[in-house]
KOLVEX-188400 format. One line per field, with one value per residue (C-alpha): residue number from 1; chain; z, x, y. Coordinates in steps of 0.001 Angstrom, whole numbers, plus 500000, padded with zeros to 6 digits. Each point is the difference from the previous one (the first is absolute). Layout:
REM KOLVEX-188400
resi	c(NUM|...)
chain	c(A|...)
zz	c(Z|...)
xx	c(X|...)
yy	c(Y|...)
//
This chain:
REM KOLVEX-188400
resi	c(1|2|3|4|5|6|7|8|9|10|11|12|13|14|15|16|17|18|19|20|21|22|23|24|25|26|27|28|29|30|31|32|33|34|35|36|37|38|39|40|41|42|43|44|45|46|47|48|49|50|51|52|53|54|55|56|57|58|59|60|61|62|63|64|65|66|67|68|69|70|71|72|73|74|75|76|77|78|79|80|81|82|83|84|85|86|87|88|89|90|91|92|93|94|95|96|97|98|99|100|101|102|103|104|105|106|107|108|109|110|111|112|113|114|115|116|117|118|119|120|121|122|123|124|125|126|127|128|129|130|131|132|133|134|135|136|137|138|139|140|141|142|143|144|145|146|147|148|149|150|151|152|153|154|155|156|157|158|159|160|161|162|163|164|165|166|167|168|169|170|171|172|173|174|175|176|177|178|179|180|181|182|183|184|185|186|187|188|189|190|191|192|193|194|195|196|197|198|199|200|201|202|203|204|205|206|207|208|209|210|211|212|213|214|215|216|217|218|219|220|221|222|223|224|225|226|227|228|229|230|231|232|233|234|235|236|237|238|239|240|241|242|243|244|245|246|247|248|249)
chain	c(A|A|A|A|A|A|A|A|A|A|A|A|A|A|A|A|A|A|A|A|A|A|A|A|A|A|A|A|A|A|A|A|A|A|A|A|A|A|A|A|A|A|A|A|A|A|A|A|A|A|A|A|A|A|A|A|A|A|A|A|A|A|A|A|A|A|A|A|A|A|A|A|A|A|A|A|A|A|A|A|A|A|A|A|A|A|A|A|A|A|A|A|A|A|A|A|A|A|A|A|A|A|A|A|A|A|A|A|A|A|A|A|A|A|A|A|A|A|A|A|A|A|A|A|A|A|A|A|A|A|A|A|A|A|A|A|A|A|A|A|A|A|A|A|A|A|A|A|A|A|A|A|A|A|A|A|A|A|A|A|A|A|A|A|A|A|A|A|A|A|A|A|A|A|A|A|A|A|A|A|A|A|A|A|A|A|A|A|A|A|A|A|A|A|A|A|A|A|A|A|A|A|A|A|A|A|A|A|A|A|A|A|A|A|A|A|A|A|A|A|A|A|A|A|A|A|A|A|A|A|A|A|A|A|A|A|A|A|A|A|A|A|A|A|A|A|A|A|A)
zz	c(666369|502900|501472|499964|501614|502502|502731|499894|500142|502850|502135|499833|501733|497757|499418|499075|497700|498365|499175|498848|497616|498472|499627|498226|497653|499082|499452|497837|497768|499612|498846|497686|502024|500896|497506|502175|502815|498168|496502|498347|500401|497108|499336|501918|499888|502412|500055|503548|500879|496360|499879|498004|501964|497921|502438|503306|502217|501646|502802|502989|501877|502931|498357|498288|502212|498375|496478|500280|497884|497299|497101|501637|500935|496532|498536|501754|497671|502488|498570|502212|502776|502962|502137|503400|502506|499728|502255|499513|502219|500646|503201|501602|500765|502952|501990|498927|500132|497946|497346|501016|498121|500149|498274|500711|498244|497337|501015|502057|502502|499024|502779|498095|500630|496567|500183|496859|498585|499179|496826|498402|500197|498501|497072|499289|499967|497596|497675|500005|499334|496722|500552|497198|501551|502371|503192|503025|502782|503527|502231|503788|502746|502167|503570|501478|498105|502138|498819|499395|497549|498225|496824|499639|499735|497505|497771|500218|498791|497385|498414|499932|498594|497682|496861|500650|500801|498053|503060|503547|503056|503092|502982|502979|500956|502130|503728|500543|499732|502971|499328|496209|499785|501534|496432|498996|502074|498198|500574|499920|496693|498456|500545|498838|496796|499141|500279|498042|497195|499625|499831|497576|497531|500290|499385|497009|498395|500907|498634|497194|501240|502359|502630|501888|503782|502040|503722|502174|502896|502899|499802|503237|499263|500685|497476|501064|499798|496529|498807|501412|498259|496757|500075|500413|497308|497656|501154|499298|496850|501313|497359|501994|503414|501323|503226|502016|500705|503525|502157|500140|503282)
xx	c(614254|500170|496736|501518|503237|498635|498903|503502|501845|497929|501048|503470|501594|499348|503751|500675|497059|501337|503385|498364|497812|502944|501795|496945|499893|503671|499457|496959|501894|503031|497472|498143|496803|499429|497211|497907|500220|499080|499019|501469|497689|498946|502323|498905|502984|500387|502767|501188|503321|500929|499682|497486|498602|498382|497105|499203|500264|503478|501647|500945|503231|500028|499187|503326|502401|503194|498996|500089|496975|499800|499642|497285|498086|500520|498284|496764|499892|500177|500170|503012|501906|501473|502500|501584|500024|503737|502672|503735|501004|498177|497839|497735|497070|497719|499735|497304|497076|499763|497333|496407|496892|496777|497599|496847|501652|501706|503238|503118|502058|503637|502472|503027|502411|501809|501413|502082|503271|501509|500067|502908|498171|496835|501993|501409|496479|498790|502851|499272|496342|500409|496519|498994|497001|499806|501841|499578|502599|498979|502879|500275|502474|501570|498556|503473|500519|499391|497022|502213|502088|496968|500645|503372|498253|497442|502702|502106|496982|499009|503530|500084|496495|499613|501340|497698|496726|497091|499248|501131|497745|501437|498239|499554|496718|500714|499139|502192|503433|500593|499500|499694|496726|501836|501350|496470|500417|500614|503674|501039|498082|501180|503606|499490|498251|502513|502800|498087|499108|503564|501278|497254|501055|503664|499147|497886|502993|502267|497673|498414|496480|497586|498574|496992|499844|496880|499554|498131|498184|497916|496248|499079|501247|497645|498943|502641|502867|498835|499881|503485|501385|498305|501691|503358|499425|499143|502986|502538|498196|499582|498320|497414|498539|498664|497829|500136|496749|498512|499823|496282|498167)
yy	c(328544|502384|498638|496595|501053|502503|497513|498393|503280|501168|497144|501338|502878|503111|500675|496376|499987|503112|498522|496741|501908|501869|496748|498569|502923|499551|496250|500618|502472|497560|497307|502325|499608|503737|500285|497592|502572|503248|501017|503000|503023|502182|502939|503155|502272|502957|502570|501070|501649|500029|496223|498124|497067|497109|499860|501608|496920|499751|498137|502042|499742|497599|496677|499462|501939|498633|499678|496210|499348|502737|497569|498016|503160|501514|496996|500994|503052|502896|503482|500519|498252|501754|498202|500820|501633|499587|501504|500594|497138|496704|499960|497266|502393|499542|496668|497522|499927|503183|499306|499529|499045|501917|497715|502082|502922|497920|501529|499665|502001|500319|500661|498640|502933|500220|496417|499567|498689|503440|502098|498065|496825|501567|501344|496539|498602|502859|499380|496197|500458|502109|501595|502370|501537|502979|499022|502167|499697|501069|501255|500479|500616|497485|499679|500577|503283|503009|501966|503088|497882|498559|501898|498273|496630|501284|501437|496787|498031|502544|500033|496097|499311|502953|498202|497079|501664|501263|502277|500148|500342|501577|498334|502296|498486|496945|500086|496943|501835|502211|503718|499446|501993|503006|500463|501148|503176|503264|500710|496414|499260|503223|499033|496414|500897|502644|497394|497411|502337|501200|496549|498864|502712|499072|496371|500973|501581|497192|497300|501904|499271|501582|497568|501488|500072|499508|500604|497491|501560|498766|499545|501870|503443|502864|502559|502544|497428|498940|503636|500592|496830|500903|503508|498313|497512|502871|502071|497225|498773|496463|497842|498150|499049|496654|499875|496806|498172|500512|496875|498833|500543)
//
C-alpha cells in the first residue's frame, strides 16, 4: 500500500503529508481496515526497564506528538508506542517549513521545535484511546521557560503523565529548543536527575506503581560526555537511556 501512496504523498509538503497519513490511520482503524496495512508480527518478548515488551519494534516519539492516533497506531502491532514530546503549555513550535525529506537517505530532518497542544490535551487523548499496551510519554520544556527553570517544566509533566504512562522519557536532546542541550552538562544534569528521581519515588508511593524514567540524549556527544552522563544515570538510578539518531550527511 505504501508503494502506491508514496508518489502522492511526496507531492505534498512533508508536514501536510504527515498529518494526512495520521488521519488516514485513524480512519482505517475506525473502519476496521488496519489489518490491510500491517499484519500482526510473531511474539518476540523483551524485558527492559522491568517492562515486558511483546516485540522489540516500537514507535518513537515525534510522530504522534499529542496522542491523537494511539488506537490507529496500536492496530499496527508495535511492541510499544511513545507519544510526545509534550510540554506543560501548548506551543506552536518553529515556523514552517520545518520538516524536510532526504529521499537519498530514506530519512527526514525534523526542526519542529516541540510543537504540541500541551500536556492536559495529551492526557485527554490517552484516556480516550484506552490503550492497553506499553505507552511511553516523552516530556520536554516550553521554549519560553528559562533554562534555569527547566526542571520545573519536566516535573509538571512528570506529575501529570505518571498515572497514564508505561514509562516516561525525559527529552533533553533536541537542538530546536534554545539551550536545551545545556541540560546534558554535568552540574545541570546532576541537579535535574536528582529532582526527577525524587519525584518519581514520591509518585510511585502515591500511585502504587513504579513507572520507569528514561533519558533521551543527543547523538553527537563525545566519549567523555557520554561517560559523564552514564555516571550520573547510574548515580541517580535512572532506568534507561535513549540516544537520538544523527542527521544523515
